[in-house]
C-alpha positions in Angstrom: 0.4 0.2 0.0 1.4 3.1 -0.9 1.4 5.7 1.9 -0.8 8.8 2.2 2.1 11.2 2.7 0.2 14.4 2.0 -2.2 13.2 5.0 1.1 12.0 7.0 2.4 15.6 6.9 -0.4 17.2 8.1 0.8 15.5 11.8 3.7 17.1 12.0 3.6 20.7 12.6 7.8 21.2 12.2 7.6 20.1 8.9 5.4 23.2 7.9 9.0 25.1 8.7 11.1 27.1 6.7 15.0 26.8 6.5 16.4 30.2 4.9 13.4 30.7 3.4 13.2 27.4 2.0 10.4 24.5 2.6 12.2 22.3 5.2 13.6 18.6 3.6 14.0 16.9 7.0 16.6 13.9 5.7 18.2 13.0 9.0 16.0 10.6 10.3 18.6 8.1 11.2 19.8 10.2 13.9 16.0 11.3 15.5 12.6 11.6 13.7 10.1 14.2 13.9 6.9 13.9 16.2 3.6 13.7 15.4 0.9 15.8 17.1 -0.8 12.8 18.3 2.7 12.0 20.5 2.7 15.6 21.7 -0.3 16.0 22.7 -0.2 12.4 24.5 2.7 13.8 26.3 0.6 17.5 26.9 -2.0 15.3 28.6 0.3 13.7 30.7 1.3 17.1 32.2 -2.0 18.5 32.2 -4.0 16.3 33.3 -2.8 13.4 35.8 1.3 14.2 36.3 1.8 12.0 39.2 4.7 9.1 39.9 4.1 5.9 39.2 3.6 2.8 41.4 4.0 4.8 44.4 0.7 6.2 45.4 -3.0 5.2 45.7 -4.7 8.8 45.2 -6.5 9.1 41.5 -3.4 10.6 39.7 -0.7 7.6 40.4 -3.2 5.3 39.6 -3.7 7.1 36.0 0.0 7.8 35.5 0.7 4.2 37.1 -1.6 2.8 34.2 -0.7 4.7 31.1 3.0 3.9 32.2 2.2 0.1 32.3 0.4 0.1 29.2 3.0 1.3 27.8 5.4 -1.2 28.7 2.0 -3.2 27.0 1.9 -1.7 23.7 5.5 -2.0 23.1 5.7 -5.7 23.7 2.6 -6.1 21.1 4.7 -4.0 18.9 7.8 -6.6 19.0 5.6 -9.7 20.0 7.6 -10.2 22.8 5.6 -12.4 25.7 4.8 -9.3 28.1 6.0 -6.2 29.4 8.2 -8.5 31.9 10.5 -8.8 28.9 10.2 -4.5 28.2 12.7 -2.5 30.0 12.4 1.3 29.5 15.5 2.6 29.3 17.0 6.2 28.3 18.1 5.1 24.8 19.5 2.2 22.7 23.5 3.4 24.1 21.8 2.3 27.8 19.6 -0.8 26.5 23.2 -2.3 25.4 25.4 -1.3 28.1 23.0 -2.4 30.7 22.9 -6.2 29.0 26.9 -6.0 28.8 27.0 -4.9 32.2 25.6 -8.0 33.5 27.2 -10.2 30.7 30.0 -9.4 31.8 30.7 -10.6 35.0 30.2 -14.2 34.0 33.0 -13.9 31.7 36.0 -15.1 32.0 39.7 -15.2 30.4 39.8 -17.4 27.1 36.0 -16.2 26.4 35.5 -14.2 23.4 32.7 -11.8 22.1 31.9 -11.7 18.5 31.1 -8.3 16.9 30.6 -7.2 13.3 32.7 -4.5 11.4 30.0 -2.3 11.1 29.0 -1.9 14.1 27.5 1.6 15.9 30.1 3.4 18.8 27.3 1.9 21.1 27.7 -1.9 20.7 31.4 -1.4 20.6 32.4 0.1 23.1 30.1 -1.5 26.2 31.6 -4.9 24.8 35.5 -3.7 24.6 35.6 -2.9 28.3 33.4 -5.6 29.4 36.0 -7.5 27.5 38.8 -5.9 29.4 37.6 -6.6 32.9 37.2 -10.3 32.1 40.6 -10.5 30.0 37.9 -12.0 27.2 38.7 -11.4 23.2 36.9 -9.5 21.1 36.6 -10.7 17.4 35.1 -9.0 14.2 32.6 -10.0 11.5 33.9 -8.9 8.3 32.3 -7.3 5.6 32.4 -7.6 1.8 33.2 -4.6 -0.6 29.4 -4.7 -1.0 29.4 -3.7 2.7 27.7 -6.8 3.5 28.3 -9.3 6.2 31.0 -12.2 5.0 28.3 -15.0 6.1 31.2 -17.4 5.7 33.7 -15.7 8.1 31.3 -14.8 10.4 30.0 -18.6 11.1 33.9 -19.6 11.2 34.5 -17.3 14.1 31.8 -18.5 16.1 33.3 -21.0 18.2 32.8 -23.0 21.4 34.8 -20.1 23.3 31.8 -17.5 21.9 30.1 -16.5 24.8 28.3 -13.3 23.2 27.2 -12.3 19.5 26.0 -8.5 19.6 25.6 -7.5 16.2 23.4 -4.3 14.0 20.3 -5.3 12.6 20.6 -2.3 10.3 23.5 -0.4 9.9 23.3 3.3 10.1 26.0 4.3 8.0 25.9 1.1 5.2 22.2 0.8 5.1 23.1 -3.0 5.3 20.1 -5.2 6.4 21.8 -7.9 8.2 20.5 -11.9 8.3 19.2 -11.7 11.9 17.5 -14.8 12.4 20.5 -16.6 10.9 23.4 -14.8 13.3 21.3 -15.6 15.8 20.7 -19.1 15.1 24.8 -19.6 14.6 24.9 -17.8 18.0 22.4 -20.0 20.1 23.8 -23.4 18.4 27.4 -22.4 20.0 25.7 -21.4 23.2 26.3 -18.2 23.2 23.6 -15.1 23.9 22.6 -12.9 21.0 22.2 -8.8 21.3 20.6 -7.6 18.5 21.4 -3.4 18.3 17.7 -2.7 16.4 17.8 0.8 16.8 17.9 1.3 13.0 14.9 -1.5 12.1 12.4 -1.6 14.9 11.5 2.2 13.2 11.5 1.2 10.0 10.3 -2.5 9.5 8.5 -5.4 11.5 10.4 -6.8 13.7 9.5 -10.2 15.5 11.5 -11.2 18.5 9.9 -14.8 18.9 10.8 -14.9 14.8 14.2 -13.8 15.3 14.6 -15.7 18.6 17.3 -13.2 20.3 18.0 -13.2 23.6 18.3 -9.5 24.1 16.9 -6.2 21.6 17.9 -2.5 22.1 16.0 0.2 20.4 15.2 4.0 21.0 12.5 5.4 21.2 13.2 8.7 19.8 13.9 6.9 16.2 10.4 6.1 16.0 8.3 9.0 16.1 8.6 8.8 20.2 10.6 11.6 22.5 14.4 12.0 23.0 15.2 10.0 26.0 13.0 7.0 25.6 14.8 3.5 25.2 13.8 0.0 25.2 15.3 -3.1 26.5 13.9 -6.4 25.0 14.7 -9.5 27.1 14.0 -13.1 27.4 12.2 -13.7 30.4 14.4 -16.2 31.6 17.4 -13.5 30.6 16.3 -10.7 32.5 15.7 -13.2 35.1 19.4 -13.5 35.9 20.3 -10.1 34.5 22.1 -7.7 36.9 20.8 -4.7 38.0 23.2 -1.2 36.6 21.5 1.3 38.8 20.0 0.9 42.8 16.8 2.2 44.3 13.6 3.8 43.8 11.3 1.0 42.8 13.6 -1.3 41.5 13.7 -2.5 45.3 10.9 -4.9 46.8 12.5 -5.0 50.1 15.4 -3.1 52.2 17.1 -3.7 55.5 20.2 -1.9 56.7 22.3 -5.0 55.6 21.0 -5.9 52.4 18.0 -5.4 50.0 15.8 -7.8 47.6 14.9 -6.8 43.9 11.8 -6.2 42.6 10.1 -8.3 40.0 10.7 -7.9 36.2 10.8 -5.2 34.3 10.7 -2.5 37.3 14.0 -4.5 38.7 16.3 -2.9 35.8 14.0 0.7 36.4 15.9 2.1 39.2 14.4 5.7 39.9 11.8 7.6 38.9 11.0 6.9 35.5 10.4 8.7 32.3 6.7 9.0 32.7 5.8 11.6 29.9 8.1 9.7 27.7 6.5 6.3 28.2 3.2 8.0 27.3 4.8 9.2 24.2 6.5 6.2 23.0 3.0 4.5 23.8 1.4 7.2 21.1 4.3 6.2 18.5 3.7 2.9 18.5 0.1 3.5 17.8 0.9 5.7 15.1 2.9 3.7 13.6 0.6 0.5 13.9 -2.1 2.8 11.9 -0.2 2.7 9.1 1.4 -0.4 9.4 5.1 -1.2 9.6 5.4 -3.2 6.5 3.9 -0.4 4.6 6.6 2.1 6.2 9.3 -0.2 5.3 7.9 -0.1 1.4 7.6 3.3 1.1 11.5 3.7 2.8 12.9 1.4 -0.1 11.0 3.4 -2.8 12.4 6.2 -1.7 16.2 4.6 -1.5 15.6 2.9 -5.0 15.3 7.2 -6.2 18.2 8.4 -4.5 20.8 5.3 -5.0 19.8 5.6 -9.2 20.6 9.3 -8.7 23.3 9.7 -6.6 25.0 6.7 -8.6 24.4 8.9 -12.0 27.0 12.2 -10.2 30.2 10.9 -11.4 32.1 12.2 -8.1 29.8 10.3 -5.9 30.9 7.4 -4.0 27.8 5.5 -2.4 28.5 2.8 0.4 26.8 -0.2 0.8 24.5 -2.5 -1.0 23.8 -1.5 -4.8 20.2 -3.0 -4.5 17.9 -0.8 -2.2 15.6 -4.3 -1.2 19.4 -5.1 0.9 19.2 -1.9 2.6 17.4 0.0 5.5 16.0 3.6 4.5 19.5 5.6 4.7 22.4 6.3 1.7 25.7 7.1 2.8 28.0 8.9 0.2 30.7 11.2 -0.6 31.4 14.3 -2.7 35.0 13.6 -4.1 37.0 16.3 -2.8 34.5 17.7 -0.3 34.2 17.4 3.0 31.1 15.5 4.5 30.6 18.6 6.6 31.0 20.9 3.8 28.2 18.9 1.8 25.7 18.8 4.4 26.3 23.1 5.0 25.8 23.1 1.2 22.5 21.2 1.6 21.4 23.0 4.4 21.9 26.1 2.7 18.9 24.5 0.4 16.7 23.9 3.2 17.6 19.9 3.4 18.4 18.4 6.8 21.8 15.7 6.3 24.5 14.5 8.7 27.8 14.6 7.8 30.1 13.1 9.8 31.5 9.4 11.0 27.8 9.0 12.7 29.8 7.4 15.6 31.1 4.6 13.4 35.2 5.6 13.3 36.3 2.1 12.4 34.2 1.2 9.8 34.9 4.6 8.3 38.3 4.1 9.0 38.2 0.4 7.0 36.4 2.4 4.4 39.4 4.8 4.4 37.7 7.5 4.9 37.0 10.3 7.3 33.4 10.5 7.1 30.7 10.6 5.0 27.3 12.4 4.4 24.1 10.6 5.0 20.9 11.4 3.9 17.8 8.9 6.0 14.1 8.5 5.0 11.4 8.0 6.9 7.5 7.8 6.4 7.0 11.7 6.0 9.4 12.3 3.3 8.2 12.3 -0.5 9.9 11.1 -3.7 9.7 14.7 -4.5 11.9 15.3 -1.4 14.4 12.8 -2.5 14.5 13.9 -6.0 14.8 17.8 -4.4 17.7 16.2 -2.8 20.0 14.6 -5.5 19.2 17.3 -7.7 20.8 20.1 -5.2 24.0 17.8 -4.7 24.4 17.2 -8.4 24.5 21.3 -8.7 26.7 21.7 -5.7 28.8 18.9 -7.6 28.9 20.9 -10.3 29.7 24.1 -8.6 32.6 22.7 -6.5 34.1 21.7 -10.0 34.1 25.1 -11.1 37.6 26.8 -10.4 37.2 29.7 -7.9 37.8 33.0 -10.0 40.8 35.4 -8.5 39.4 38.6 -7.0 40.7 41.6 -9.5 42.7 43.0 -6.1 44.9 39.8 -6.3 46.3 39.5 -9.8 
């Protein structure tokens, strides 16, 4: 089903904004997405009508807030097909979610154990494991990518062994756009007796993700990348895994009983949610889930694939542009990272910004991957459900104009001749 982007865009107040007098073309969705009026209103309603702490009091406001907070967990569980709220831990973001998993799993690692990552990981799925390995004396191993920006699956299978205790990998690369074969990788980890941790920051917001089908032990994603507010994230874990997960923070609602000598932890998921939570954020995230489900994740995925196909075709036709990742839009998420020969990614981003087009320039928190590609960084355009084919074309047309201008030599002022 084709999305009615005209109708969808009416729900996003910021898309009416003009930048330097030009209509905003927002193509930085891999970093964070814009918020529909429904999400903004849901959060306003919480603050205006039932602002209160949760799980703390019997008064009416607290009951309403608690119900909304618990319902948000339930909606997220249904969204990814988890068993229930016991498997859904609310965090600040994907980074915190991965850190919780890594911090807990690190306690069970020992010298000689191995952690398998991939060469396309975001820093948030490298650094926590580096620290875990250092503490335990464990070893990091990396699954390699081929010339097309895809994982070398044969090499990946070869490095997963009886020594492998954790396999942590991204579902969709935030630089290459590559959609990894998550189900196969999880199965390989399981066969080796290893724990699988899936970074789904770039997949859950953009395509159907079913944790039961994937079979992963842990999965992390962020609310702000899926129309929800900043400061919201999710750590999914199979119930038996979360029961073994040690808290990273202590105090507040994660406690069931305290004496002067010791303490007992609350039941799941509250055991891993210390202190007063981001109730308004949870309410906003629930509203975002409602919005996405109404449109349909398969429809969103198809729409992004169409926009990516347009961008790829046009970019590959610009002589001085190098595009990273799979050339087939069906093998990638809704983003395209590229470089314009002779121009720094920040300069290209600034030129596009002057035309009202918001993109991201830099290493995208994937410095090891950038070094592997032999680049300092890249410019990234990333799409979402409210972007249009016309915007994708305007972006590539503007880039063509920038490339043409950069080819022309700068005239020497008369005063310097």
